C-alpha positions as CSV (number, residue, x, y, z in Angstrom):
1,M,-17.1,-3.7,-4.1
2,G,-13.9,-3.5,-2.0
3,Q,-13.4,-2.6,1.6
4,Y,-14.0,1.0,2.4
5,T,-13.9,3.6,5.2
6,K,-16.8,6.1,5.6
7,S,-16.2,9.8,5.0
8,D,-16.5,12.4,7.7
9,A,-16.3,16.2,7.8
10,T,-12.6,16.4,6.8
11,D,-11.9,13.0,5.2
12,P,-13.2,11.4,1.9
13,K,-14.7,8.0,1.6
14,V,-11.8,5.6,0.9
15,T,-12.4,2.4,-1.1
16,L,-9.7,-0.2,-1.4
17,L,-9.2,-1.2,-5.1
18,A,-5.9,-3.2,-4.8
19,I,-3.3,-4.3,-2.3
20,K,0.1,-5.9,-2.5
21,H,2.1,-7.2,0.5
22,Y,5.9,-7.0,0.0
23,D,7.6,-7.1,3.4
24,R,11.0,-6.7,1.6
25,T,14.0,-5.1,3.2
26,Y,16.4,-3.0,1.1
27,Q,19.9,-2.0,2.2
28,L,21.2,1.5,2.1
29,D,24.4,3.0,3.5
30,G,23.8,3.1,7.2
31,A,20.1,2.3,7.0
32,T,17.5,-0.3,5.8
33,I,14.1,0.3,4.2
34,K,11.4,-2.2,4.7
35,I,8.6,-1.9,2.1
36,K,5.5,-3.3,3.8
37,T,2.4,-2.8,1.7
38,A,1.3,-1.0,-1.4
39,K,-2.4,-0.1,-2.1
40,L,-4.5,1.6,-4.7
41,L,-7.3,3.6,-3.1
42,Q,-10.3,5.3,-4.6
43,M,-11.2,8.6,-2.8
44,D,-14.7,10.0,-3.0
45,A,-14.8,13.6,-1.6
46,A,-18.2,15.1,-1.7
47,T,-16.9,18.5,-0.4
48,K,-13.8,20.6,-0.9
49,K,-13.0,20.3,2.8
50,Q,-12.7,16.5,2.4
51,R,-9.9,16.8,-0.2
52,T,-8.1,19.8,1.2
53,D,-5.4,17.8,3.0
54,Y,-4.7,15.7,-0.1
55,E,-4.5,18.8,-2.4
56,T,-2.1,20.4,0.0
57,N,0.2,17.4,0.4
58,L,0.1,16.4,-3.3
59,G,0.3,19.9,-4.7
60,Q,-2.6,19.4,-7.1
61,D,-6.2,20.3,-7.5
62,L,-8.4,17.2,-7.2
63,G,-11.9,16.3,-8.3
64,K,-14.6,14.7,-6.2
65,K,-13.3,11.3,-7.2
66,F,-9.5,10.7,-7.4
67,Y,-7.1,7.7,-6.9
68,V,-4.2,7.4,-4.6
69,Y,-1.2,5.0,-4.6
70,Q,-0.1,4.4,-1.0
71,V,3.0,2.6,0.4
72,E,3.7,1.8,4.0
73,Y,7.4,1.5,5.0
74,V,9.8,1.4,7.9
75,L,13.1,3.2,7.8
76,T,15.8,1.9,10.2
77,N,18.9,3.9,11.1
78,T,21.6,1.2,11.4
79,S,24.4,3.8,11.9
80,D,25.8,5.4,15.0
81,Q,24.7,8.9,14.2
82,K,21.4,10.7,13.8
83,I,20.1,10.9,10.2
84,T,17.4,12.9,8.4
85,S,15.4,11.6,5.5
86,N,14.5,13.9,2.6
87,G,11.5,11.7,1.7
88,F,10.6,9.0,-0.9
89,E,9.5,9.8,-4.5
90,V,7.5,7.6,-6.8
91,I,7.9,6.7,-10.5
92,N,4.4,5.7,-11.7
93,P,3.6,3.1,-14.4
94,Q,3.6,5.9,-17.0
95,G,7.2,6.7,-16.2
96,E,6.5,10.0,-14.4
97,Q,8.6,10.8,-11.3
98,L,6.5,12.4,-8.6
99,A,7.9,14.2,-5.5
100,T,6.4,15.6,-2.4
101,N,4.0,18.5,-3.3
102,D,4.4,17.6,-6.9
103,G,2.0,14.7,-7.3
104,A,3.3,12.7,-4.3
105,A,3.8,13.2,-0.5
106,D,6.0,11.3,1.9
107,L,4.4,12.1,5.3
108,A,7.7,11.4,7.0
109,T,9.8,13.8,4.9
110,N,12.5,15.6,7.0
111,A,12.0,13.1,9.8
112,S,15.1,12.7,12.1
113,I,15.9,9.2,13.2
114,Q,18.2,8.5,16.2
115,P,21.0,5.9,15.9
116,K,19.7,2.3,15.9
117,A,16.1,3.6,15.9
118,K,13.4,3.1,13.3
119,K,10.5,5.2,12.0
120,S,7.3,4.1,10.1
121,G,6.2,6.2,7.2
122,T,3.5,6.5,4.6
123,L,4.0,7.6,1.0
124,I,1.1,8.6,-1.3
125,A,0.9,9.6,-4.9
126,I,-1.7,10.5,-7.5
127,A,-2.7,7.4,-9.5
128,K,-5.3,6.3,-12.0
129,K,-8.0,3.7,-11.8
130,S,-6.3,1.8,-14.6
131,D,-3.3,1.3,-12.2
132,Q,-5.4,-1.2,-10.2
133,G,-3.6,-4.1,-11.9
134,K,-0.2,-2.4,-12.0
135,L,1.0,-2.1,-8.4
136,D,4.2,-3.8,-9.3
137,Q,4.8,-1.3,-12.1
138,F,5.3,1.5,-9.6
139,K,8.9,2.2,-8.6
140,L,10.1,4.0,-5.5
141,V,13.0,6.4,-5.2
142,S,14.6,5.9,-1.8
143,P,15.2,9.1,0.3
144,E,18.6,10.7,0.4
145,L,19.9,10.4,4.0
146,I,21.8,13.3,5.7
147,D,23.7,13.3,8.9
148,A,23.9,16.0,11.6
149,A,26.9,17.7,9.8
150,A,24.7,18.0,6.6
151,H,26.8,15.3,4.8
152,T,24.9,12.8,2.6
153,T,25.2,9.3,4.0
154,A,23.1,7.5,1.4
155,E,22.2,8.6,-2.1
156,A,18.7,8.1,-3.5
157,Q,18.3,4.8,-5.4
158,T,15.5,3.4,-7.5
159,I,13.7,0.4,-6.0
160,D,11.9,-1.8,-8.6
161,L,9.1,-3.5,-6.7
162,R,8.8,-6.3,-9.3
163,K,12.0,-7.9,-7.9
164,R,11.1,-10.7,-5.5
165,A,13.0,-10.8,-2.3
166,G,11.2,-13.5,-0.2
167,N,12.0,-12.9,3.5
168,T,15.6,-11.9,2.9
169,S,17.3,-8.5,2.4
170,Q,18.1,-7.3,-1.0
171,T,20.0,-4.3,-2.4
172,A,17.9,-1.4,-3.8
173,S,18.5,-1.4,-7.6
174,A,17.3,0.3,-10.7
175,N,16.0,-2.7,-12.7
176,S,14.4,-6.0,-11.7
177,S,11.2,-8.0,-12.5
178,S,8.2,-10.1,-11.4
179,D,4.5,-9.4,-11.3
180,E,1.6,-9.6,-8.9
181,Q,-1.5,-7.6,-7.7
182,S,-4.0,-7.5,-4.8
183,A,-6.4,-5.3,-2.7
184,T,-6.8,-3.4,0.8
185,P,-6.6,0.3,2.1
186,A,-5.3,2.5,4.9
187,A,-7.2,5.5,6.3
188,N,-8.5,6.3,9.7
189,S,-12.3,6.1,10.2
190,N,-15.1,3.6,10.3
191,Q,-15.5,1.0,7.6
192,Q,-17.7,-1.7,6.2
193,T,-17.1,-5.0,4.5
194,A,-18.1,-6.1,1.0
195,A,-19.4,-9.7,0.4
196,S,-16.7,-12.1,-0.6
197,S,-16.0,-15.9,-0.6
198,A,-13.8,-18.4,1.4
199,D,-13.6,-21.4,3.6
200,H,-11.3,-21.8,6.7
201,A,-8.5,-24.2,6.4
202,N,-7.3,-26.4,9.3
203,G,-7.2,-24.2,12.5
204,D,-4.4,-21.9,11.2
205,D,-4.6,-18.5,9.6
206,K,-5.0,-20.0,6.1
207,V,-8.3,-20.0,4.2
208,M,-9.0,-21.8,1.0
209,V,-11.4,-20.1,-1.5
210,A,-12.2,-22.1,-4.6
211,G,-8.8,-23.7,-4.5
212,H,-6.9,-20.4,-3.8
213,S,-5.1,-19.7,-0.5
214,F,-6.0,-16.6,1.5
215,H,-4.9,-15.3,5.0
216,H,-6.6,-13.1,7.6
217,E,-5.5,-9.4,7.9
218,T,-6.9,-6.5,9.8
219,F,-8.0,-3.4,7.9
220,A,-9.1,-0.4,10.0
221,G,-10.0,-2.9,12.8
222,T,-11.9,-5.3,10.6
223,D,-10.8,-8.8,9.7
224,I,-10.5,-9.4,5.9
225,L,-9.1,-12.1,3.7
226,V,-6.1,-11.4,1.4
227,G,-4.8,-13.7,-1.3
228,D,-1.4,-15.4,-0.9
229,N,-0.6,-15.3,-4.6
230,G,-1.8,-11.9,-5.8
231,E,-5.5,-12.4,-5.7
232,G,-6.2,-9.4,-3.5
233,E,-9.1,-9.1,-1.1
234,A,-11.2,-12.3,-1.3
235,G,-14.6,-10.6,-2.0
236,E,-13.2,-8.4,-4.7
237,W,-11.4,-11.3,-6.3
238,A,-14.4,-13.6,-6.1
239,A,-16.7,-11.0,-7.6
240,N,-14.4,-10.4,-10.6
241,N,-13.3,-14.0,-11.2
242,P,-15.5,-15.6,-13.9
243,A,-15.1,-19.0,-12.2
244,T,-16.5,-17.8,-8.9
245,Q,-18.6,-14.6,-9.5
246,N,-21.8,-16.6,-9.8
247,D,-21.0,-19.4,-7.4
248,A,-23.6,-19.4,-4.6
249,N,-21.4,-21.6,-2.4
250,V,-18.5,-19.2,-2.6
251,K,-20.8,-16.3,-1.8
252,A,-22.2,-18.2,1.2
253,Q,-18.8,-19.1,2.5
254,L,-17.5,-15.5,2.4
255,S,-20.7,-14.1,3.8
256,S,-20.2,-16.5,6.7
257,I,-16.6,-15.5,7.3
258,Y,-17.3,-11.7,7.0
259,G,-20.6,-12.0,9.0
260,N,-22.7,-10.6,6.1
261,N,-26.3,-11.7,5.5
C-alpha cells in the first residue's frame, strides 16, 4: 500500500501510486517554468459529493474509483510586464491531448503574474492505473502567455519530461528521452503511512535500503522516503521488489523509520 490521505465530506480518499521528482526549469519567452513533481493518485470517492469538484474541473463524470495524474509547477515572469497564463494541457501516454474541463484542469488557468514575480500551480488530468509506471511518458503543453495588451508573448510548447536536465535550465521541446518512475501524492487532509523498508545513512538525509539510496520528504506533514533513482516511495518499492518483499530485516528497518509496529 502507498501513502494515503483520508476522505472527508467533500474530498475522496487519496492514495499515492507513483511519484517522480523533476525540478527542471524550462525557458519560455519572458518566463520560466519549473516542473517540480509528477504523481499518479488513486481516488476513492464513496459519495457523489466527494468527486463533484473533480468532475467539475475535469469536465467528466467519474466513478467511485478513478485515477489522477498531478503535476506541481512554478511559473516565473521574467519580463517587465504583467502576463496572464491560459493554462497547461497534458498529452497522456496514449497520445490524447487533454485540456482544462476536457479531461484535465490547470488550477492556475487565467492567473495574472506581475513582473519578476512567480506563481505556483497544480495541473491534474484523468489517468489510468496502468500509467503507474509511465509518468515519464506524459507530456506537458506549456501555457500560452499573454500581456496586458492581449498580445501573445510566448507560444505553447510541448515539454517531453523524459529529457533529463539535471539542475540546469533547458529549452522546452517537442521530442526528448529518458525513463524513470516513483511514488507520492498531494491533497489536503489527514494521512497514514504504509509499512516500508530502509536504514539511515551517515547523519545526512540519505537512507540506504537494500543497497538503494533514498531521501526524506514530507507528504501532507508526514516524513516519507523517496528513491533517488526512480524507486518511488520506499515501502511501495520494497513491497513490490522480489528481492525485498519477504525480507524481514527490510520490513523491520522501514517500520522503525516510519514508526510502525
